N, C-alpha and C positions, 0 to 999 in steps of 0.2 A: 566585653565580657560577664560583666555583668548581671544581661540580661540576656542571656543564655543558662544560667545556671539556674539553679532552684530555688526557689522565695526562700530558704534559710540560709544557703553560704550567700544570699547578693553582700551581706556585710561585709563576707569575707574580699569581696574585690576591693569593697573601697581601705582596707585594711590594708592593700599590695600600697596604693596611692603613702594611706600616712607611710609605711614601712622606710618608703621610697624616702621621701621628703626626712623622715629624721637624720638616716643614713644621707641623705646632703648639705642636711644641715650638719649637722657632725662633721664628718670632714672638711664644708666650710670653716668651720670655728678650729678646728685646727692646722687644715695646712692656715690662714689666713690668724696666723698669735703673730708672729713675728715678719712678718710680710713691709721688705723698705720699698720694697720697688714697684708701678702699677704693673708691670708684668707679670714680677709673682704672684702679684690678686688673683691674675686674670688666666692664667694658670692652674694655683688654689681651685676660683673658677668650674674654672675647666674640667676636672681632674671628681672637686666634689657631684656634678652635675651627670656625669658619665659611673660615678657610684653610686649614685641616688640611683639612674633610668637601669641599671642593671639591678642593683637590691629587688627594685619593679618586676620586669622580670622575673628573677628566682621566683618571685613571692609569687605572680603572676603561676607559674608552669610549677608550684606546689600545689597552690586552691585548684587546680585545674585538673591535675593528677587524682588526688584525693578527692574533688565534685565529683570524679570519671568513675572512680570505684566504688563510690557507694551509691550511686544510681545506676552501675551494671547489679542486676538482679541472679542473683544464686542460685543456683540451679540443682533443683533443693529433690530432680525426677534423676 
């Protein structure tokens, strides 16, 4: 995604990954707080990974939409 963005917007593609990692780590920390079995820990990891992925997709969609609005010239004629 960062390759097709304008030069000024490429940092935003990296930030989407940082947002997803942050959401995943936070969800993992909350989900494994009082885990007593291995199955519950695995479920918490799966949920945290899914939430991180969803955060990346949503933030990338927002970035893509904002970059599209800036790239489209406004009709001045």
